[in-house]
C-alpha positions as CSV (number, residue, x, y, z in Angstrom):
1,X,-25.3,8.3,34.4
2,X,-24.0,10.6,37.3
3,X,-20.5,11.5,37.4
4,X,-19.0,11.9,41.2
5,X,-18.3,15.5,42.2
6,X,-15.0,17.3,43.1
7,X,-16.6,17.1,47.0
8,X,-17.2,13.5,46.6
9,X,-13.4,12.5,45.4
10,X,-12.2,15.1,48.3
11,X,-14.5,12.6,50.7
12,X,-13.3,9.2,48.9
13,X,-9.5,10.4,49.6
14,X,-10.4,11.3,53.4
15,X,-12.1,8.1,54.0
16,X,-9.3,6.1,52.6
17,X,-6.7,7.8,54.5
18,X,-8.4,7.0,57.8
19,X,-9.1,3.3,56.8
20,X,-12.5,3.2,55.3
21,X,-12.8,0.2,53.1
22,X,-14.2,0.5,49.7
23,X,-17.5,-1.0,50.8
24,X,-17.9,1.9,53.7
25,X,-17.3,4.5,51.1
26,X,-19.8,3.2,49.0
27,X,-22.5,3.3,52.1
28,X,-20.9,6.6,52.8
29,X,-21.7,8.2,49.4
30,X,-24.4,6.4,48.5
31,X,-23.1,5.5,44.9
32,X,-23.1,1.9,43.2
33,X,-19.9,0.1,44.4
34,X,-18.8,0.1,40.7
35,X,-18.4,3.3,40.5
36,X,-15.9,3.6,43.3
37,X,-13.9,0.7,42.1
38,X,-13.9,2.2,38.6
39,X,-13.1,5.8,40.0
40,X,-10.1,4.1,41.8
41,X,-9.0,2.4,38.9
42,X,-9.1,5.0,36.5
43,X,-7.8,8.1,38.6
44,X,-5.2,6.9,41.3
45,X,-1.6,7.7,40.4
46,X,-0.3,4.9,38.2
47,X,3.4,5.2,39.8
48,X,2.6,5.1,43.5
49,X,-1.2,3.7,43.4
50,X,-2.3,6.3,45.7
51,X,-5.7,8.3,45.5
52,X,-5.1,12.0,44.9
53,X,-9.0,13.9,44.1
54,X,-7.0,16.8,42.6
55,X,-5.3,14.4,40.1
56,X,-8.5,12.4,39.5
57,X,-10.0,15.6,38.7
58,X,-7.6,16.4,36.3
59,X,-7.8,13.1,34.3
60,X,-11.9,13.1,34.7
61,X,-11.9,16.9,32.9
62,X,-9.0,15.8,30.5
63,X,-11.3,12.5,29.3
64,X,-14.2,14.8,29.1
65,X,-12.8,17.4,26.8
66,X,-11.6,14.7,24.5
67,X,-14.8,12.8,24.5
68,X,-16.3,13.6,21.0
69,X,-19.2,16.1,21.0
70,X,-22.3,15.4,19.7
71,X,-23.3,16.6,16.5
72,X,-26.7,17.7,15.7
73,X,-29.1,16.6,13.3
74,X,-29.5,19.4,10.8
75,X,-31.9,19.9,7.8
76,X,-28.6,19.6,5.7
77,X,-28.0,16.1,7.1
78,X,-31.6,14.9,6.8
79,X,-31.6,16.1,3.0
80,X,-28.5,14.1,2.5
81,X,-29.7,11.1,4.4
82,X,-33.1,11.2,2.6
83,X,-31.4,11.3,-0.9
84,X,-29.1,8.4,-0.1
85,X,-32.1,6.5,0.9
86,X,-34.0,7.6,-2.4
87,X,-30.9,6.5,-4.5
88,X,-31.2,3.2,-2.8
89,X,-34.6,2.4,-3.9
């Protein structure tokens, strides 16, 4: 899954200001239509409903920083898993 870039967010904002429809923006950016719909829903200003690319980028970065990080499967964890499985036999 690819994420929108900051440049794409600015392009969305510009296209909305000049009156492009969501469908036209999808064709222009060559992304899935759901990507644009989700972007506008998640990242528009909740009070005004306006789309601001800087606010959208901040919201995106905050969500990514809060996202749980993948923890590597270490030898220690493998040994623990093996021991627990062996206990069940």
